[in-house]
C-alpha positions as CSV (number, residue, x, y, z in Angstrom):
1,X,0.1,0.0,0.0
2,X,1.3,3.5,-0.8
3,X,1.1,6.2,1.8
4,X,0.2,9.8,0.8
5,X,1.4,12.5,3.2
6,X,1.9,16.2,2.7
7,X,3.4,18.7,5.3
8,X,1.9,22.2,4.9
9,X,4.2,24.9,6.4
10,X,3.5,28.6,7.1
11,X,6.6,30.8,7.8
12,X,6.4,34.3,9.2
13,X,9.2,36.6,8.7
14,X,11.0,34.2,6.3
15,X,14.2,36.5,6.1
16,X,14.9,35.8,9.8
17,X,13.3,32.3,10.1
18,X,14.5,30.6,7.0
19,X,17.9,29.6,8.2
20,X,16.6,27.5,11.3
21,X,13.9,26.1,8.8
22,X,16.6,25.2,6.3
23,X,18.7,23.6,9.1
24,X,15.9,21.2,10.1
25,X,15.2,20.3,6.5
26,X,18.9,19.6,5.9
27,X,19.1,17.4,8.9
28,X,15.9,15.5,7.7
29,X,17.0,15.5,4.1
30,X,16.4,11.8,3.5
31,X,12.8,12.2,4.7
32,X,11.8,14.8,2.1
33,X,11.0,13.9,-1.5
34,X,9.9,17.3,-2.7
35,X,9.7,20.9,-1.5
36,X,7.8,23.9,-3.0
37,X,8.0,27.4,-1.6
38,X,5.4,30.0,-2.2
39,X,5.2,33.7,-1.4
40,X,3.5,36.8,-2.6
41,X,5.5,38.6,-5.2
42,X,4.5,41.7,-7.5
43,X,6.1,44.8,-8.8
44,X,5.4,46.6,-5.4
45,X,5.7,43.6,-2.9
46,X,7.9,40.9,-2.0
47,X,6.0,39.3,1.1
48,X,8.0,38.3,4.2
49,X,5.7,35.4,5.0
50,X,5.2,32.3,2.9
51,X,3.9,28.8,2.5
52,X,6.0,25.7,2.1
53,X,4.7,22.4,0.9
54,X,6.8,19.2,1.7
55,X,6.1,15.7,0.4
56,X,7.8,13.6,3.2
57,X,9.1,10.1,2.8
58,X,9.1,7.6,5.7
59,X,7.2,5.9,8.6
60,X,4.4,8.2,10.0
61,X,6.1,8.3,13.1
62,X,9.2,9.8,11.6
63,X,7.1,12.2,9.6
64,X,5.3,13.4,12.8
65,X,8.5,13.9,14.5
66,X,9.9,16.2,11.6
67,X,6.5,18.1,12.0
68,X,7.2,18.5,15.7
69,X,10.7,19.7,15.1
70,X,9.4,22.3,12.6
71,X,6.8,23.6,15.0
72,X,9.4,24.2,17.6
73,X,10.9,26.9,15.4
74,X,10.1,30.6,15.8
75,X,7.6,31.9,13.1
76,X,6.8,28.3,11.8
77,X,3.5,26.5,11.9
78,X,3.6,23.1,10.4
79,X,0.7,20.6,9.7
80,X,0.8,16.8,8.6
81,X,-1.9,16.3,6.0
82,X,-2.8,12.4,5.7
83,X,-4.3,11.8,2.3
84,X,-4.6,8.1,2.8
């Protein structure tokens, strides 16, 4: 059976919080298949908050631990979405 999980992440103040976020992602690199980062951009604006979508890999307990680690960071709110 295949498992389908997605981690949705909201990051506030990405300029200050991105380095801590990237550190956790690097430490868990073998648990992440894909990452997509989105933030508002226009001629007049480059938003300091954003959304990241992660496609995790591994057992559910490992993925839940990654979500827990992300939620311990300043300015980060992460949620596991179970699409099974």
